[in-house]
C-alpha positions in Angstrom: 135.7 261.6 86.5 138.2 264.6 86.4 141.8 264.5 87.3 141.5 268.0 89.0 143.4 268.0 92.3 141.6 269.3 95.4 143.6 272.3 96.4 143.9 274.7 99.3 141.8 277.3 97.3 139.0 274.7 96.9 138.9 273.8 100.6 138.6 277.4 101.7 135.9 277.9 98.9 133.9 275.0 100.5 134.3 276.6 104.1 133.3 279.9 102.6 130.1 278.5 100.9 129.1 275.9 103.8 129.9 277.8 106.9 129.6 281.5 105.5 132.8 282.8 106.8 134.5 285.5 104.5 136.9 284.2 101.8 140.0 285.7 103.6 139.0 284.3 106.9 138.3 280.8 105.0 141.8 281.0 103.5 143.5 281.6 106.9 141.7 278.8 108.5 142.9 276.6 105.8 146.5 277.8 106.2 146.7 277.6 109.9 145.2 274.0 109.9 148.1 273.0 107.7 150.6 274.7 109.7 149.4 273.2 112.8 149.8 269.9 111.1 153.3 270.7 109.9 154.5 271.8 113.3 153.0 269.0 115.0 154.9 266.6 112.8 158.2 268.5 113.4 157.7 268.4 117.0 156.1 265.1 117.8 156.7 263.2 114.6 153.1 262.1 114.5 149.7 263.7 114.1 146.5 261.4 114.7 143.3 262.9 113.4 140.5 260.8 114.9 138.2 259.3 112.3 140.5 260.3 109.4 144.0 259.0 110.0 147.5 259.2 111.2 150.4 261.1 109.8 153.9 259.6 110.9 157.4 260.9 110.2 159.8 258.1 109.1 163.5 258.3 108.9 165.1 256.7 105.8 168.6 255.8 105.9 171.3 256.5 103.4 171.5 254.0 100.6 172.9 253.1 97.1 170.3 253.7 94.4 170.5 253.1 90.8 169.1 255.2 87.9 167.1 252.6 86.0 167.6 254.4 82.6 171.5 254.8 82.8 172.3 252.0 85.4 174.5 254.5 87.1 174.7 253.9 90.8 174.5 257.1 93.1 174.0 257.7 96.9 170.6 258.5 98.3 171.0 260.6 101.3 169.3 259.9 104.5 166.1 261.7 104.8 162.6 262.1 106.6 159.3 261.0 104.7 155.8 261.3 105.7 153.6 258.2 106.0 149.8 258.3 106.1 147.6 255.6 107.4 144.0 256.1 107.1 141.6 255.2 109.9 139.3 252.1 109.7 136.5 254.6 109.7 137.7 256.6 106.6 138.4 253.2 104.8 134.8 252.0 105.8 133.4 255.2 104.3 135.4 255.1 101.2 134.3 251.5 100.5 130.6 252.2 101.2 130.7 254.9 98.4 132.8 253.1 96.0 
């Protein structure tokens, strides 16, 4: 097993090979897909992709953290993070092939 990440380029290459769209159109499809997910998260704070999973924006409060190496405390500012919860169908498919 390799540690190679699956990139946008890999995804557009698969679209190019499996569907037959041009490489530039395949790259635009992938870019537009991710832009739709990002804009949906910004507007709705949640995106559900049936049979895949749900992306949710969580709001983390400001807190005090500590550098484990130096033991110096510092303030961690409030921020938004993305949480992903896989659908039961995705989990089932992963476990069948594992």
